[in-house]
C-alpha positions as CSV (number, residue, x, y, z in Angstrom):
1,M,28.4,-22.9,-63.7
2,E,30.8,-22.7,-60.8
3,Y,31.7,-25.6,-58.5
4,I,32.6,-25.2,-54.8
5,S,34.0,-27.7,-52.2
6,T,32.0,-29.0,-49.3
7,R,35.0,-28.2,-47.1
8,G,34.9,-24.5,-48.1
9,S,38.6,-23.7,-48.7
10,A,39.5,-25.1,-52.1
11,P,39.3,-22.7,-55.1
12,A,36.1,-22.7,-57.1
13,L,36.3,-24.4,-60.5
14,D,34.3,-24.6,-63.7
15,F,32.8,-27.8,-64.9
16,E,35.9,-28.9,-66.8
17,G,38.2,-28.2,-63.9
18,A,35.9,-30.0,-61.4
19,T,35.7,-33.0,-63.8
20,L,39.4,-33.4,-64.1
21,A,40.1,-32.7,-60.4
22,G,37.7,-35.2,-58.9
23,L,38.3,-34.5,-55.3
24,A,38.9,-30.9,-54.1
25,S,42.3,-29.9,-52.8
26,D,40.9,-29.4,-49.3
27,G,39.6,-33.0,-49.2
28,G,36.1,-32.0,-49.9
29,L,33.7,-32.8,-52.7
30,Y,32.7,-30.5,-55.5
31,L,29.1,-29.5,-56.2
32,P,27.4,-26.6,-58.0
33,R,27.4,-23.3,-56.2
34,D,23.6,-23.1,-57.0
35,W,21.2,-25.7,-58.1
36,P,19.8,-25.1,-61.6
37,K,15.9,-25.0,-61.7
38,F,13.7,-26.4,-64.4
39,T,10.2,-25.0,-64.8
40,E,7.2,-27.4,-65.2
41,A,7.0,-26.3,-68.9
42,Q,10.7,-27.2,-69.5
43,I,10.2,-30.7,-67.9
44,R,6.9,-31.2,-69.8
45,N,8.7,-30.4,-73.1
46,L,11.0,-33.4,-72.6
47,R,8.2,-35.9,-72.6
48,G,8.7,-38.5,-75.4
49,A,12.3,-37.4,-76.1
50,E,15.0,-40.0,-76.7
51,Y,17.4,-40.7,-73.8
52,S,20.3,-38.8,-75.4
53,V,18.1,-35.7,-75.8
54,V,17.0,-35.8,-72.2
55,A,20.6,-36.3,-71.1
56,S,21.8,-33.3,-73.1
57,E,19.1,-31.0,-71.7
58,V,19.4,-32.1,-68.1
59,M,23.2,-31.8,-68.1
60,K,23.4,-28.6,-70.0
61,P,23.1,-26.2,-67.0
62,F,25.8,-28.1,-65.1
63,V,28.3,-28.1,-68.1
64,G,28.0,-24.3,-68.5
65,D,30.5,-22.9,-71.0
66,A,32.8,-26.0,-70.8
67,L,31.1,-27.4,-73.9
68,T,28.9,-25.9,-76.5
69,E,25.4,-27.2,-76.8
70,A,26.4,-28.9,-80.1
71,E,29.4,-30.6,-78.5
72,L,27.4,-31.8,-75.5
73,A,24.6,-33.2,-77.8
74,E,27.2,-35.0,-79.9
75,I,28.8,-36.6,-76.9
76,C,25.4,-37.7,-75.6
77,D,24.5,-39.2,-79.0
78,Q,27.8,-41.1,-79.1
79,V,27.5,-42.5,-75.6
80,Y,23.8,-43.3,-75.5
81,G,23.3,-44.1,-79.1
82,G,25.5,-47.1,-79.4
83,S,27.0,-48.3,-76.1
84,F,23.8,-49.8,-74.7
85,S,22.0,-53.0,-75.6
86,H,18.5,-51.5,-75.2
87,S,17.3,-48.6,-77.4
88,G,15.7,-47.0,-74.3
89,V,19.0,-47.1,-72.4
90,T,17.3,-47.4,-69.0
91,P,13.9,-49.1,-69.7
92,L,11.1,-49.4,-67.1
93,V,9.5,-52.8,-66.3
94,Q,6.3,-53.1,-64.4
95,L,6.0,-55.6,-61.5
96,D,2.6,-54.8,-60.1
97,A,0.1,-52.0,-59.8
98,Q,2.5,-49.7,-58.0
99,N,6.0,-51.2,-58.3
100,W,8.3,-50.8,-61.3
101,L,12.0,-51.6,-62.0
102,L,14.3,-49.1,-63.8
103,E,16.8,-51.4,-65.6
104,L,20.1,-49.7,-65.4
105,F,22.2,-52.7,-66.5
106,H,22.1,-52.5,-70.3
107,G,25.6,-51.1,-70.7
108,P,28.8,-52.9,-71.5
109,T,29.5,-54.1,-67.9
110,L,26.0,-54.9,-66.9
111,A,25.7,-52.3,-64.1
112,F,24.3,-48.9,-63.5
113,K,27.8,-47.4,-63.4
114,D,28.0,-47.7,-67.2
115,V,25.3,-45.0,-67.6
116,A,27.6,-42.4,-66.1
117,L,31.1,-43.7,-66.7
118,Q,30.7,-44.1,-70.4
119,M,29.9,-40.3,-70.4
120,L,32.8,-39.5,-68.1
121,G,35.3,-41.3,-70.3
122,R,34.3,-39.1,-73.2
123,L,34.5,-36.0,-71.1
124,F,38.0,-36.9,-69.9
125,E,39.1,-37.5,-73.5
126,T,37.6,-34.2,-74.7
127,F,39.1,-32.0,-71.9
128,L,42.6,-33.7,-71.8
129,E,42.9,-33.3,-75.6
130,R,42.0,-29.6,-75.2
131,R,44.6,-29.1,-72.5
132,D,47.2,-31.4,-74.0
133,Q,47.5,-33.2,-70.6
134,R,47.6,-36.7,-69.2
135,L,45.5,-37.9,-66.3
136,T,46.1,-40.7,-63.8
137,I,42.9,-42.1,-62.4
138,V,43.0,-43.7,-59.0
139,G,39.7,-45.3,-57.9
140,A,38.2,-47.8,-55.4
141,T,35.4,-50.2,-56.1
142,S,33.1,-52.4,-54.2
143,G,32.3,-54.2,-57.4
144,D,30.8,-52.4,-60.3
145,T,32.6,-49.0,-60.5
146,G,35.9,-50.7,-61.3
147,S,34.8,-52.6,-64.4
148,A,32.6,-49.7,-65.7
149,A,35.5,-47.2,-65.3
150,I,38.0,-49.5,-66.9
151,R,35.8,-50.2,-69.8
152,A,35.2,-46.4,-70.2
153,V,38.9,-45.5,-70.4
154,A,40.8,-48.6,-71.6
155,G,43.0,-47.8,-74.5
156,L,42.7,-44.0,-74.2
157,D,46.1,-42.3,-74.9
158,R,45.9,-39.6,-72.3
159,V,44.4,-41.6,-69.4
160,E,45.9,-44.2,-67.1
161,I,43.8,-46.0,-64.4
162,F,44.6,-47.7,-61.2
163,M,41.6,-49.5,-59.7
164,L,41.6,-50.9,-56.1
165,H,39.2,-53.6,-55.0
166,P,39.1,-55.5,-51.7
167,E,40.5,-58.9,-52.4
168,G,38.0,-61.7,-52.2
169,K,35.1,-59.4,-51.5
170,V,33.7,-58.8,-55.0
171,S,31.9,-61.4,-57.1
172,D,33.8,-63.5,-59.7
173,V,32.0,-61.8,-62.6
174,Q,32.8,-58.3,-61.1
175,R,36.4,-59.2,-60.6
176,R,36.9,-60.7,-64.0
177,Q,35.3,-57.8,-65.8
178,M,38.2,-55.7,-64.4
179,T,41.1,-58.1,-64.4
180,T,40.6,-59.6,-67.9
181,V,40.9,-56.2,-69.6
182,R,44.2,-56.2,-71.4
183,S,45.3,-52.6,-72.0
184,P,48.6,-50.9,-71.1
185,N,46.8,-48.0,-69.4
186,V,44.9,-50.3,-67.0
187,H,46.2,-51.5,-63.6
188,N,44.1,-53.6,-61.2
189,I,45.1,-53.8,-57.5
190,A,43.6,-56.2,-55.0
191,I,44.2,-55.0,-51.5
192,E,43.8,-56.7,-48.2
193,G,40.8,-55.3,-46.2
194,S,37.4,-53.8,-47.1
195,F,36.1,-51.3,-49.6
196,D,36.3,-48.7,-46.9
197,D,40.0,-49.3,-46.7
198,A,40.4,-49.0,-50.4
199,Q,38.4,-45.8,-50.5
200,S,40.4,-44.3,-47.7
201,H,43.7,-45.0,-49.6
202,V,42.2,-43.2,-52.6
203,K,41.2,-40.1,-50.6
204,R,44.7,-40.0,-48.9
205,M,46.4,-40.1,-52.3
206,F,44.5,-37.1,-53.5
207,A,45.7,-35.2,-50.3
208,D,49.3,-36.5,-50.6
209,A,51.5,-33.6,-51.7
210,D,54.3,-36.0,-52.9
211,V,51.9,-37.8,-55.2
212,N,50.3,-34.7,-56.5
213,Q,53.7,-33.1,-57.4
214,T,54.3,-36.1,-59.6
215,L,51.0,-37.1,-61.1
216,N,47.9,-35.3,-62.4
217,L,45.3,-37.3,-60.4
218,G,41.6,-37.7,-61.4
219,A,38.7,-39.6,-60.0
220,V,36.0,-41.9,-61.5
221,N,34.3,-42.8,-58.2
222,S,31.1,-40.9,-57.4
223,I,33.2,-38.3,-55.7
224,N,33.6,-37.0,-59.2
225,W,30.7,-34.6,-59.8
226,A,30.5,-35.3,-63.5
227,R,29.6,-38.9,-62.8
228,L,26.8,-37.9,-60.4
229,M,25.5,-35.4,-63.0
230,A,25.1,-38.1,-65.6
231,Q,23.1,-40.2,-63.1
232,V,20.6,-37.4,-62.5
233,V,19.4,-38.0,-66.1
234,Y,17.7,-41.4,-65.5
235,Y,15.5,-40.0,-62.7
236,F,14.2,-37.5,-65.2
237,Y,13.8,-40.1,-67.9
238,A,11.8,-42.4,-65.7
239,A,9.6,-39.7,-64.2
240,L,8.8,-38.3,-67.6
241,Q,7.3,-41.7,-68.6
242,F,4.9,-41.4,-65.6
243,G,3.7,-38.0,-66.6
244,A,6.2,-35.6,-64.8
245,P,5.8,-32.8,-63.9
246,D,2.1,-33.5,-63.5
247,R,2.5,-36.7,-61.5
248,K,4.9,-37.5,-58.6
249,V,7.1,-40.6,-58.5
250,A,8.9,-42.3,-55.7
251,F,12.3,-44.1,-56.1
252,S,13.8,-46.9,-54.0
253,V,17.6,-46.9,-54.4
254,P,20.0,-49.7,-53.3
255,T,22.6,-47.6,-51.5
256,G,26.2,-48.0,-50.5
257,N,28.3,-44.9,-51.2
258,F,25.2,-42.6,-51.5
259,G,26.1,-41.3,-54.9
260,D,23.1,-42.9,-56.8
261,V,20.5,-41.7,-54.4
262,F,22.2,-38.2,-54.1
263,A,21.6,-37.9,-57.9
264,G,17.9,-38.3,-57.1
265,Y,18.2,-35.5,-54.6
266,V,19.8,-33.3,-57.2
267,A,16.9,-34.1,-59.6
268,A,14.4,-33.1,-56.9
269,K,16.3,-29.8,-56.3
270,M,16.1,-29.1,-60.0
271,G,12.3,-29.3,-59.8
272,L,11.5,-33.0,-60.6
273,P,8.4,-33.9,-58.5
274,I,9.8,-36.8,-56.4
275,E,7.5,-38.0,-53.6
276,K,10.2,-39.9,-51.7
277,L,13.7,-41.3,-52.0
278,V,13.9,-44.6,-50.2
279,V,17.5,-45.2,-49.1
280,A,17.7,-49.0,-49.2
281,T,20.6,-50.5,-47.2
282,N,21.6,-54.0,-46.3
283,V,22.7,-54.9,-42.7
284,N,25.6,-52.5,-43.1
285,D,23.0,-49.8,-42.2
286,I,24.9,-46.7,-41.3
287,L,22.8,-44.6,-43.7
288,Q,19.5,-46.1,-42.5
289,R,20.5,-45.2,-38.9
290,A,21.7,-41.8,-39.8
291,L,18.4,-40.9,-41.6
292,T,16.2,-42.5,-38.9
293,T,17.9,-41.5,-35.7
294,G,20.7,-39.1,-36.7
295,D,23.3,-41.6,-35.6
296,Y,26.1,-41.7,-38.2
297,S,28.4,-44.2,-36.6
298,A,30.6,-46.7,-38.4
299,R,30.6,-50.3,-37.2
300,G,32.4,-53.3,-38.6
301,V,31.6,-54.3,-42.2
302,T,29.5,-57.5,-42.4
303,P,30.0,-59.4,-45.6
304,T,26.7,-60.1,-47.4
305,I,25.3,-61.3,-50.7
306,T,25.2,-57.7,-51.7
307,P,28.9,-56.8,-51.7
308,S,28.6,-53.5,-53.5
309,M,26.7,-52.3,-50.4
310,D,29.1,-53.6,-47.8
311,I,30.2,-50.1,-46.9
312,Q,30.2,-48.1,-43.7
313,V,31.7,-44.8,-44.8
314,S,29.5,-43.3,-47.6
315,S,31.5,-40.6,-49.3
316,N,28.6,-38.8,-51.0
317,F,26.7,-38.4,-47.7
318,E,29.0,-35.4,-47.1
319,R,27.4,-33.6,-50.1
320,L,24.0,-34.0,-48.6
321,L,25.1,-32.9,-45.1
322,F,26.8,-29.8,-46.6
323,D,23.7,-28.8,-48.6
324,L,21.2,-29.5,-45.8
325,G,23.5,-27.7,-43.2
326,G,23.4,-24.3,-44.9
327,R,26.5,-24.9,-47.1
328,D,28.8,-23.9,-44.3
329,G,32.2,-25.4,-45.3
330,A,33.9,-24.7,-42.0
331,A,31.1,-26.4,-40.0
332,L,31.1,-29.4,-42.3
333,T,34.9,-29.7,-42.1
334,E,34.7,-29.8,-38.3
335,Q,31.8,-32.3,-38.4
336,M,33.7,-34.6,-40.8
337,R,36.9,-34.2,-38.7
338,S,35.0,-35.4,-35.7
339,F,33.7,-38.4,-37.6
340,D,37.2,-39.3,-38.9
341,A,38.6,-39.2,-35.3
342,A,35.8,-41.1,-33.6
343,Q,34.1,-42.9,-36.5
344,S,30.9,-41.5,-35.1
345,M,28.9,-38.3,-35.2
346,Q,25.3,-37.0,-34.8
347,L,23.5,-35.2,-37.5
348,T,22.4,-31.7,-36.5
349,D,18.7,-31.0,-36.1
350,V,18.8,-28.9,-39.3
351,Q,20.3,-31.7,-41.3
352,R,17.9,-34.3,-39.9
353,G,14.9,-32.1,-40.6
354,G,16.0,-31.4,-44.1
355,A,16.6,-35.0,-44.9
356,R,13.2,-36.1,-43.4
357,D,11.3,-34.2,-46.1
358,L,12.5,-36.4,-48.9
359,F,14.5,-39.4,-47.7
360,L,13.4,-42.6,-46.0
361,G,16.0,-45.0,-44.7
362,V,15.0,-48.7,-44.9
363,R,17.1,-51.7,-44.0
364,A,16.8,-55.2,-45.5
365,D,18.6,-58.2,-44.1
366,Q,19.6,-61.2,-46.2
367,E,16.4,-63.1,-45.6
368,Q,14.3,-60.2,-46.7
369,T,16.6,-59.8,-49.7
370,A,16.1,-63.4,-50.7
371,R,12.3,-63.1,-50.3
372,A,12.3,-60.1,-52.6
373,M,14.2,-62.1,-55.3
374,Q,11.7,-64.9,-54.9
375,G,8.7,-62.6,-55.0
376,A,9.8,-60.9,-58.2
377,Y,10.4,-64.3,-59.9
378,Q,7.3,-66.1,-58.7
379,S,4.9,-63.2,-59.4
380,C,6.1,-62.0,-62.8
381,G,9.1,-64.1,-63.8
382,Q,11.6,-61.3,-63.2
383,I,15.1,-62.5,-62.1
384,I,16.7,-59.7,-60.2
385,D,20.1,-59.4,-58.6
386,P,20.4,-59.2,-54.8
387,H,21.2,-55.4,-54.7
388,T,18.1,-54.7,-56.7
389,A,16.3,-57.0,-54.3
390,V,17.3,-54.8,-51.3
391,G,15.8,-51.9,-53.1
392,L,12.6,-53.8,-53.9
393,S,12.3,-55.1,-50.3
394,A,12.7,-51.5,-49.0
395,A,10.0,-50.3,-51.5
396,H,7.6,-52.9,-50.3
397,D,8.2,-51.9,-46.6
398,A,7.8,-48.2,-47.4
399,I,4.4,-48.9,-49.1
400,K,3.3,-51.3,-46.3
401,E,4.1,-48.7,-43.6
402,G,2.1,-46.0,-45.5
403,A,5.2,-43.8,-46.2
404,I,4.3,-43.6,-49.9
405,D,0.8,-42.7,-51.3
406,P,-0.8,-45.7,-52.9
407,L,-1.4,-43.7,-56.1
408,V,2.3,-42.8,-56.5
409,P,4.3,-45.2,-58.6
410,V,7.4,-46.6,-56.9
411,V,10.5,-47.2,-59.1
412,T,13.2,-49.5,-57.8
413,L,16.6,-48.9,-59.4
414,A,17.7,-52.2,-60.8
415,T,21.4,-51.6,-60.5
416,A,23.0,-54.7,-61.9
417,H,22.2,-57.7,-64.1
418,A,21.4,-60.8,-62.1
419,A,24.2,-62.8,-63.9
420,K,26.8,-60.7,-62.0
421,F,25.7,-62.6,-58.8
422,P,24.7,-66.0,-60.0
423,D,25.3,-67.9,-56.8
424,A,23.1,-65.7,-54.7
425,V,20.4,-65.6,-57.3
426,E,20.4,-69.4,-57.8
427,R,20.2,-70.0,-54.0
428,A,17.1,-67.7,-53.8
429,V,15.1,-68.7,-56.9
430,G,16.6,-72.0,-58.1
431,V,17.6,-70.6,-61.5
432,R,21.2,-69.7,-62.4
433,P,21.2,-66.6,-64.6
434,G,23.5,-66.7,-67.6
435,L,25.7,-63.9,-68.9
436,P,24.4,-62.0,-71.9
437,A,26.2,-62.8,-75.2
438,R,27.6,-59.3,-75.4
439,V,29.9,-60.0,-72.4
440,G,31.7,-62.7,-74.4
441,D,33.9,-65.5,-73.0
442,L,34.5,-63.8,-69.7
443,F,35.5,-66.9,-67.9
444,G,37.9,-68.1,-70.6
445,R,40.1,-65.0,-70.4
446,E,43.3,-64.7,-68.3
447,E,43.2,-62.5,-65.3
448,H,45.9,-59.9,-64.4
449,F,46.0,-58.0,-61.1
450,S,48.5,-57.1,-58.3
451,P,47.7,-58.2,-54.7
452,L,48.9,-55.6,-52.1
453,A,49.0,-55.3,-48.4
454,G,46.2,-53.2,-46.9
455,D,48.4,-50.2,-45.9
456,Y,48.3,-46.9,-47.7
457,E,52.0,-46.8,-48.3
458,A,51.9,-50.0,-50.4
459,T,49.2,-48.6,-52.6
460,R,50.9,-45.2,-53.0
461,D,54.3,-46.7,-53.8
462,F,52.7,-49.1,-56.4
463,V,51.0,-46.2,-58.2
464,L,54.1,-44.1,-58.2
465,Q,56.2,-47.0,-59.5
466,H,53.9,-48.0,-62.3
467,A,52.4,-44.7,-63.5
468,A,53.6,-43.6,-66.9
469,G,55.6,-40.5,-66.7
470,S,56.2,-40.5,-62.9
471,A,59.7,-40.1,-61.6
472,A,59.7,-43.6,-59.9
473,S,58.4,-45.2,-63.1
474,S,61.0,-43.5,-65.3
475,S,63.9,-44.6,-63.1
476,S,62.7,-48.2,-62.6
């Protein structure tokens, strides 16, 4: 399997190379040169299989020759056989005749990011050992990616991680799950500004020649293809339980950086019968506007009770635009350059037409989000986090508007445990969710992080000064 950049000029890489590179050298994002296709018989044969088996089979075409089938199966067994508190890894819960939740929060940090990042940590370890190399991970988080990535790589000999989060704009639980990890290879950075600012710093660092001459950079954000690949699995796993490929399923996905819902698009390209992908946004609704009217224009970020979705620039949307636009790297580069300059662009007719077939953008404000939390609790005793509630509200709207056939089950991705956002949940339903015992004494541990100004230079200099093996670190 060969991977190409959305910008068209970076060299093609194999799976191992794309995993370790993260962002392409031309500033683009890697994705497979061709989408692998599963026959109906291949999908049908996965019915009833354990999660680790489905994972191995779904990921196999993307991995190519980078791992043997036995090596991939062993890694999947290690990751999904012991790191999750539920034997089903991502179990389904029924809410009513048509609506279901796919619980993605049974991993060590109580968020969907664990499903992919536990896998990515094992892949890093395997490939770096093979190459006898070190990797410096630089990432940005709006809440859950940071803790899941840190948990996946803490203590690894060949990996060092610098995680940026917007100061004061993640929940206390999310922050503490990052900042209470005591490991010499973990560095937490709180920057002034928004998640978009943090994400911009990370992208600039990957394009900074001075940094790349000193450090071997890697990514854990959803710009890393391997992370998206691992997220494709739970779309298959859920759909199989509804009778795929002989029955269609719709998914409603709380969406910020577009990575999770793009994984659903990949599943559909592979042959999984997905009726509709509902792109559920909060009031920071750039994706809903883009999919509805073609207007991809950034506005100021409005803080909400769903901080992981308080995003205007959705990195993975570039992958969709590239694929829908005929995979023309030069045209996509110009389109993204226009957006970077004006923070605004219009999708082409071809891009809008291609997106319309599968995607439906739906926006939920804070009142609608609260009502979805109340409804889930009052109707069936389910306490859901506000991000999941955005997805559930969008699912209800899509059904009400007739966008989804009444006979098609709608699965809302439950992206985080309610205890990660206790204040918002308590205000909505009157019950304060407690942290599961497996999290331990999170609020009794000491925090460690470095506050920085919001400019790129401050971030770059900090990484260079503290990274093991860098010239600045060695001389300090």
